[in-house]
N, C-alpha and C positions, 0 to 999 in steps of 0.2 A: 296409665288407667285409671279411672275413679269408677266409683260405685254410685248409679243414682236410683231414684224410685220418681215416677210419675205413672199416675193413676193407678193401677193395681198392679205394676211392674216393676220391680229391681232388675237394673243391668248395669253393663260395664260400657262404657262410653271415654271420650275422650272431649273435654269441653273445649273442642276447635273448629272454626268456621274457616279452613283453609286447604287448600288440593294438597297440601302437605299431612292433613290428618290422617291419620291411618282409620279413625271411626269419625264419620258424620255424627254430630250429634249439636243440634241447636236449642238448647233449653227458653229460648226466648218464642218458640214456636211451638208452646205448649197449650197454648188457646187453638192455634189451628189441628192440632191432634186431638183436642179435647172436640171439637169441634166434627171433628171425623169422625169419632165415635158417634156422637151423639146423630149425626145422617146416619149413619149405618140402623143405629138401632130405629128409626123411624120409619126409612127406608125397604129395609133392608128383606130380604127373602131367605125363605130356610133353605139349607144345604149347598149355600153359595160358593163356588170356587173362586177364586182370585188370586192375584198375583204383584208383588211388590216389584219393581223392577230395579231399587236403587237402594235396599233396607237399610245401609247402614250399620246402624247397631244392632238395627231390627224392632227399633222399640215402636214404632207406627205398628206394625205387624203384631206382637205381639201384645200389644193392648186392644186392637183389635179382635183376636182370640180371644180374648180372655174378658172383656167387659163386653162383648154382644153375643147373639146367639146366635146369627145366622150364615158363618160361616161351616163348611165341613171340612174344606182342606187353605191353606195361602202357600203360596209360595214367595219363599222371602231370598232375592237374589242380589248380591253383590260382589263384584268382581276381586275383591279389596277383602273385605271384612266376615268371611263367610265364618272361619272359624270362632268369630267371636260370636256371630248370632250364633250358633250352635251352644255356646256358653250358658250365654243367656236363654235361650230355650230352654237348656238344662235346667239352670235358675229358678225358671217360673212354669217347671212341667206340671204340678199339678193344677195351677191357675188356669190353664189353656181347655177350651171349650172345642179346637179347633185343631186339626192336624195342621203342622206346621212344617214344609220342606224347603231345605236351603238349595242354592245353585252360585255357585260360584261360574260365572258366565258374562260375557261381553251382550249386554242388552239388545244388542239387535239382531242377536243369533238365538234369543232363547226363546220365540215363539214357534219353532217348528218341533217342538215337543209335545205340545198339546193343541186342539182343536179349537179351543176358546173357552174364554173366561168370562164369568159373570160380574166381576172386578178388576180393572186395573188400574194400576196406581203408579206415574211418572213423575216422580220428583228426580230431577236431577240438577246436578252443578251448571249454571247456564240455562241455554236453551232448549226447548223441550221438541223440538220440530222433527229432528232428525228420529226421531222413537215414536211419531206418529203414526206412520204409514201402517204399518205393521202391526201396530197396539188397537187401530181401527178397525184392522179386517180379522182381530182376535179376539175383540168385544162379541159375545153374543148380540143377539138382538133385540131390544128391551134392557143390556145390561150397562154399566154403569161405568163410567171413566175418570178417574181422580188428576187432573194435569197441575203440575206445578212447574211454574216459568221463575226462575232468578235473575236471567238479564234483563233486570229491568230499566239499565242505560238506556236500551234499544226501545225498549216499550214504553219507556212514559218520556221520549223527544230529545235525549240526552246525544243518543247516537244513533243518529238518522238513517247513516249507510247500513248498519246493521238491522236495524229493521227493515228495511227495504229488502234485504237478501235474506232474510229468515223470513220475514212476516209478508213481504210483499206488499208494504203499507207504508205511507208517510206519517209518522207520528210529530206530537206538537205537545214541546213544553206550556202545557196552558197551567189555569189554575185546576181544571178537572182531567189534568193529563195522566193519572191514576184510572179513570174511566176510560178512555179511548184507549190506556194497555189495556184494558180489559178485556173491551170490545175488539180492539186489532186479535187478540189471542185468541178469542172466541172464533171470528171472523177464518183465521189462519186453519181451525181446528175444524172447521164445517168444511172446509174445501177439499183440505185431506179425504175427510170420509166421503165426500161425491165422489171420490176416484174409483170407492169401493162399492160407488149404489148405496149409500148410506148418510143420516145426516144425523147432527146432534141436538139437543135440546138441555140447555142449560137450566141448572136446577138450583146451585147454592156458588158463592163464592168469597173469597177472603183475601184482601187484597191490601199489601201490607208497603212498606217503604221499601222493602229487598225484596219482594218476593210478590206473583201474584198466583193466587191455587183457583181452579174452577172446579166444580162438580159438574160432569153432562152425561144424560141418558142416551145410547146408540139407538136410531132408530131408521124405521125405511127413509129411501130417500125423499124428499121433500123440496120441490123447487117453489115452494111461497115463502119459503126463509128470506129474511129481511139481511141483504149486504150491499153497502154503496157508502160514499163519502159525508161528511158533515162539512161545514162551511164557517168558517170563523174567521172574525174579522181580526186584520191586524193590528188594530188601534184599540179597542172599546171590546169590550163583552162579550158581543152579540154575537150570535152563531145559531145554526139550523140547517135542517137535512135537506132545504130547497135551495136549489141555485140561482143565487140573486146576481145583480148585474153589479152592484158596490150595498156598501151597507147601510139599514135604511135606517140609523140611529145616528152615525157620525159620515157617514160618505166615502169611508175610508174603504181600501181594496180588500174582500172576500178571501180568505186562502182553501183550498179542498184539503183536507186532512182523512186519510182514511187508505182505501176502502175498510169498513171496518163491520163488527154486529149491530144492528140496528132494534134486534128483537129485544125481546126480555132477557133479562139478565139472570133470574131466579124464577120456581116454581112458589108461587106465592101463597097457594096450601099447605105445599110440605113444609115451608116457613114456618105457618102458624101450627102447625103441629112439633115441629122441633120446638118452640118458642113456649107453649104450653106442658112441653115436660123439663124443662131448661131451669139452670137457675145461675146469678152470681153473674160474671162477665157474659157470659152467653148468651143470658137470657135478655141483659140487656142491650147485647149485638143483634139480637133477633127481633125485638122489640121496635126497633129502629128501621130496619130491614123489612117487616113484613108488612109496617103503614106506607113503604116507597111506593111512589107510582114510577110506571114504565117509560118517563119522558128520558128523551137524550139528552144527557149530559146533564150540570148543576152549575147552581152561584153558590156565593158563599157571601155572608152578611159583612166581612169587610171589604171585600168587594165592592159592593155597593154600596156602603158609606165611603169607601176612597171616590169612587165614582162620582156621588152626588154632592161629595164633599160637609156629609151631615155625621151623625152620630148613630153609632152602632146600633143596629135594633135587631130583636132575635126574630131567628127564620122561622119559627113556628107562625108566626104572626102571619106570614103570607105565602109560605108553601108547605111541603114534605120533607124533613130532615132524611137526609142520606148517610151511610153510615163510612161511607167514603170521606167526609171531612166533616171534624167537631163542628164547623162552622159554616156545611153547605146543603142547600135544601133546594130539590127539585120544584117546578111549576113548568106546563107547556103554555105559561103566557107570554108571547110576544116582549123581547126587553123595552120596549118603547113603552108599551104597558105597564110592564112589570115597575120602569123607573118611578112612574106618576104612581103606583099604589105603594111602592113600597115610602117616596117622600112625603105619603099622605099616612102614615104609620102614628100610632102615637106612641 
């Protein structure tokens, strides 16, 4: 067991990322937790009641209790590490602005303890799907749901059977695979919300190589939510949400991918407000996100250069950047027109 400091919190944990570790703590996800704090500091309401289903060392909840002013209480649950969480609470007692309760229960049994929560965090090892049904019933209307999926192989198109089994969708390992995975995760959450006559509204996301995390608001059911497939050419970069007979760029077959969420991935006004009070890496991340369009899918400059057999050109010359890829850019322009425009860039 080691002693760590992150944000305002000092805590004991193990720097291991395996099932055998006694305490799950991943230092590489500090950015994710920093983003979480900023998110709550911008969108939070007074006297919220929160629950973290997979507390690990408790670092996320401890930071929320110490670095935000909006929680009256946070329940931290972990069936294996409750003793360590209590130890970390005692270590930071003077810094905490909210009461922290500790439980050691199976995550699927915990919802019987209270009528509802304003903030629910699901960050398991693997897929979050089996924890969503009860979670979406327990988030109060207008409340917040944070979901992490670490089964990236399924969502990123490597484990296709697992994706269909857990998420009811076909994924595909394309250059924009991470966006496909994100949209499939949101789609599955919306479907499960619908079982309780609810819907979700995406507010913010953080997608990396080994995890996908999305922040959502739970709302009344809305049948206008956009869910459907996209169509990806099997030979070139062409894609779209309309069903074509053949690719209009190269004539190859178009493969159906999804179904997935086709709506907005984040709340632009929220992101702008977060950007205004951020700094460092968070500000850099949010600066790109706030200017992204809502188009589905993105291209990359190296893809364009390779396809045209030309020198790579900056994405800012033809579209808006995306936080999902350093070389990625979004545009609503059909690929045929995009290729012409890109070729003419100086």
